[in-house]
N, C-alpha and C positions, 0 to 999 in steps of 0.2 A: 226329140226336138233338138236342134243344134241353137247352142247359147254364146257370145261370143261378146267380149266386154273391149270397149275404146277410148282410151283416155286421149284428149287433144286440149288444147287451149282454153281458158276459160272464161268469164264474161267480162273480165279487163279489156280483149278484144272487142265485144261488142260496144263495148263504153266507147272505144276511141271512135266506132264507127256512128255513134249518138245513137244507139239502137235498143228496144227492149230486146233484155235477152233471151226471154221465151220465143216471141215473135222472130226474132232471128233464127232461132236452132230452128222453127217448125218450116221457117221457108229456106234451111238448108237440106231441110229433109225432104224437102220435096226435089229437090236439086238432085240431091243424091237418090229418092227413089228413081226418076226418071232416068238417071247413069245407068239405075241397075236392071232396069224394067222397059225400060225407052217407051213408058207411056206415063199417064196420071191414073190416080185410082183414089176414091173415097178413102178420106182419112180422119180417124177420130183424134180427137184430144180432149181430156176430161177439163174441166174446170169447176170449181167452188161456190155453190151456192149459199154461203153461210150466212149470206145478207138477209135470208128468211127462214123463219122457227122452221126448223125441222128440216133445213134445204140441207140437197145431198149434191149434184152433180149434176151437170148442164154438158152436152156436148158442142162441140167446138171444130165445126169444117172447115178443117186447115187448108183442104184444096183449094183454094178460090180462084176467081179470073186473075187474079191481080199475080197469085203467084206463079202460075202459070205463062203469064207473059215474060217473065220476069226468065224463069227456064229455059223458056224457049227463045229467049232473046240472047241466056249465056252460050246456048248449045249453036246457036246460027251465028256465033263470034260477032254481034253487033258490038258498036263503038260503046267504050269502055262507061262513057257520060249516060248514055242511054240505058246502058245495063244499070248503072248505082241509081238513075232516078227511077226503073222500075223495082228495086229492089228495095229502096226506099215506099213505093205505094203498096208493095206487097206486105211490108214490116207493119206499116200505117192499117191496111184494112184488116189484118190478123190481129191486130192491139184493138182494133174497134169490135169486130167477132168476139173475141175473150170478153170485153165487158160489156156487151150486148150479153153474153151467156151470163156470166157472174150475175145481172140484175133480173133475170128471169125472160131476155127477150130471147133467147136461145129459140130452136123449132123443135128439137129433136124429143124433147119431156112432152110437149104441147101435141106431137105427131103420135105420142103411145099413151097419152090420155084418151085421146080420138079415137083410136083404136081399142081401147079398153070399156071405152065407152059403145061403142059399135059394135062389141061382142055382145055385153048385155042386152043391149036393143035387139040382138039377133041381125044389124044389119051389116050387107056387105060390102066394103068398100074398095074396089079394086087399087084406085092411088094409095091409101094405106097399105096395101098388101104388097102392093110394087116399091114405097119408098123404104118399108121396113125390111123388105125382104134383100134388098141390097149389100152386099160384102165389103166389110171395111177390110180394103187388104192392108193397110198401113192404122196401125192402132199406135198410140203414144200418149205419153205419161211423163211428166215433169214429178219426180221425187221431191218436196222440200228438204231442206237442209236445213242444220244449226237451229233447231227448233227451242233448244236449253245453252247454256254456256257452256257445259263442258263439252261440245262439240265444234267449239269457234277455233275453226284451224288459224287463226291468226294468235291467239293465245295457245293454242295446244295443235300445233302441226302434225304432229306424231298419231292425231285420233283422226285423220282425216278418213272418209267412210267413202266406197265406191256404189253404197246402195245395195239394192235389188233390182230383179225385172220382174217380168211376164211372159205369156206365151200368146201368140197369134191368135187374131179374133178368128181371122178366115182361114180356110188349111191352104190356101197359095198364098198366103200371105206373111205380113212382120209383126213382130210386137218390138216397142222400141221405147224403153225407158230410161230415160236420165236423169241426171243430178248433178246441180250446179255449187260444187264444193269450193265456195272462195272466188277468189280473183283468178287464179290461175289453171285453175282443173275444170273439166266437163268430164264425166262418166257417162257411157253410153251401153246400156245392154242389151242386143240385139237377139232373137229368138225368131226361129220359123221350123217348119218339120221337115224331118228329112224324106219324108215320102213324096215331097212335090220336088221337081227336078228344076224347076222356074225360081225353087227360091234358094238362097245360099247366107247365112246369116255372116258369114267370115267375110264374104266379098262384099255385103251391104256398110259391115262398119267401115271397111275402107273407101268404100263410095263416100261416107258421111266423111268420113276425114278428109278425101279430095276436096267434097262440095266446100267445107269450109276452109279448104286453104283457099280454093280457087277466089271467095268471097272475099279473104284476108286481102289477097291479091289485087282483087279488084278495087279496092280501098285504101291500098297500100300503106296497112297496119300491120 
C-alpha cells in the first residue's frame, strides 16, 4: 500500500466560511476525488451512534446530489456566487445526513439487518445483494482529537499529533483518515494499493490540498 500524509490549514478556515468543519472537509474530498478520478464514487464516512445503548457506528453516504452539483459547477467554471450557494447547500445536506445517521436514521445498518434476516429465512434479495456489494472506492473517517487535557494544542503546542490512518476498502479505492488538530492544522492520511495504476496516494493528497485551496479562494478567506 501507499501511505501519504498531508498537512493543510485548520478549522479556522472553515469557521471563516461559517460552515461545519467535517461537512466542509467531506465536500472538499468529493472535489478532490473528481480531480483525481474524473468521476464520482460511493463514499463512506463513519458516524457514531452513542445516543443508543451499545450503539457503535453508522454510515454517512457523503457523495450526495448536492456535493456533485457543487463539484460540477467548480469544474465548469460557473460564477462564484453560484458555486458558493451550491457549496453551502452541499455542506447543509451533509450536516443533515450526519445528524440523521447519529440518530439511527441512516440506511446501511438497517439494510445489513435485513440482509442477515433474509439469510436466516433463506430468502434471496437481489436488491440487498446489489446494494451491499457496491464498492466503497472512497472510505473516510475523522479521528477525534484532544479527548484529554494533555493533548490541548493551545496549552501544549509541542504535543500536536498527526494521528493515524487505514487502508482502502476497495482494491481500486482510497482510504482517507483526517484529524483536525486545533484551529490551524488538519492532517490527512491517504492510502491506496500499489497494484492498481488508477490510484496514487501522493497525487490524491495533492488534489485534496488543491481542492481546499480552491474553496478558500472561492470564499476569499
